[in-house]
C-alpha positions in Angstrom: 48.5 47.0 21.7 49.5 43.4 21.5 47.1 40.7 20.7 47.1 37.1 21.6 46.4 35.1 19.1 43.8 32.1 19.4 43.2 29.0 17.1 40.0 28.2 15.7 38.2 25.1 17.4 37.3 24.0 14.1 40.1 24.4 11.8 43.1 24.8 14.4 44.3 27.8 12.6 45.3 30.9 14.1 42.5 33.4 14.1 43.3 36.6 12.6 42.4 40.1 14.3 40.7 41.1 10.8 38.4 37.9 11.3 37.4 39.2 14.5 36.8 42.8 13.3 34.7 41.6 10.6 32.5 39.4 12.6 33.6 36.1 11.3 34.4 34.5 14.6 32.1 33.5 17.3 32.5 32.2 20.7 30.6 29.0 21.5 31.5 26.0 23.6 34.4 28.1 25.7 36.3 28.5 22.4 36.6 30.4 19.5 35.3 29.6 16.0 35.6 30.9 12.7 32.0 30.8 11.6 32.7 29.0 8.4 34.1 26.2 10.7 31.4 25.3 12.8 30.5 21.8 12.0 28.0 19.1 13.0 29.6 16.2 14.5 27.0 13.8 13.6 26.3 14.7 9.7 29.5 16.9 9.3 27.7 19.6 7.3 28.7 23.4 8.2 26.4 24.9 10.5 25.4 28.5 8.7 22.0 29.2 10.4 23.4 29.8 14.0 21.3 27.2 15.3 24.2 25.1 16.9 24.0 23.1 20.1 26.3 21.4 22.3 26.7 17.8 21.2 25.6 14.6 23.1 28.6 12.8 22.6 31.2 15.4 22.9 30.5 18.5 25.1 33.6 20.2 23.1 31.9 19.8 19.7 28.7 21.4 18.2 25.6 19.5 16.5 23.3 21.0 14.2 19.6 21.6 14.9 18.2 18.6 13.3 21.1 16.4 14.6 20.4 18.0 17.9 16.6 17.2 17.8 17.3 13.7 16.5 19.7 12.8 19.6 18.1 14.6 22.3 14.3 14.3 22.1 12.4 10.9 22.6 11.1 9.1 19.3 7.1 8.7 18.6 6.2 4.9 18.7 3.9 5.7 15.9 6.3 7.2 13.1 9.8 7.1 14.7 10.5 10.8 14.4 11.5 12.9 17.5 8.7 14.4 19.5 9.5 17.8 20.0 6.5 19.8 21.4 3.4 18.1 22.9 3.0 14.5 22.6 0.9 11.6 24.1 1.6 9.0 26.4 -0.4 5.8 26.4 1.1 2.5 28.1 4.3 3.9 28.6 4.4 4.8 25.0 5.1 8.2 23.2 3.1 9.6 20.3 2.4 12.7 18.3 -1.0 13.9 18.7 -1.7 13.0 14.7 0.4 9.6 15.0 -2.0 8.2 17.8 -4.6 6.4 15.6 -6.9 3.6 15.8 -5.7 0.4 14.7 -8.7 -0.3 12.4 -9.7 2.7 10.7 -6.5 4.7 11.2 -8.1 7.8 11.9 -6.4 10.0 14.8 -8.1 9.2 18.2 -9.1 12.9 19.8 -7.5 13.1 23.3 -10.9 14.6 24.4 -13.0 11.3 23.4 -10.7 8.8 25.1 -9.8 5.6 23.5 -9.9 1.5 23.9 -6.9 -1.0 24.6 -6.6 -4.4 23.7 -3.6 -6.4 23.1 -1.3 -2.9 23.2 -3.7 -2.1 20.1 -5.5 1.2 20.5 -8.9 1.8 19.0 -11.4 4.7 18.7 -14.6 4.3 20.5 -16.8 3.5 17.4 -14.3 0.6 15.9 -14.1 -0.7 19.4 -17.6 -1.2 19.9 -18.3 -2.5 16.1 -15.1 -4.8 15.7 -13.6 -5.7 19.2 -15.8 -5.5 22.2 -17.4 -8.9 21.9 -14.5 -10.9 20.2 -12.4 -12.7 22.8 
């Protein structure tokens, strides 16, 4: 039986038959890779947790989970971190639920209670009524 050798997409060296037999090789992005040679295109770290994704800048190169999240998810207006799961949109600005806060007391504004806005600043009902309502 003849085996056609394939080069690793990471190190460019030939993939040995024993590497395949020992499960040291993975097929990803339509190419073969030594598991130890899957490196994130962004942070340049080895991806060892098997959570690799097609990068947004080069479809033939992987990105790690953290870099994938950073480059593919929109950022929260409040903290600038990516919003991964649920978010809240107010006046076309995206927030984490916990980052949507009153401009005066800095408490999280509960979604069920609603909020007030003035000059693109957000207020809970108590602070708005006490400090903002009658100010022109």
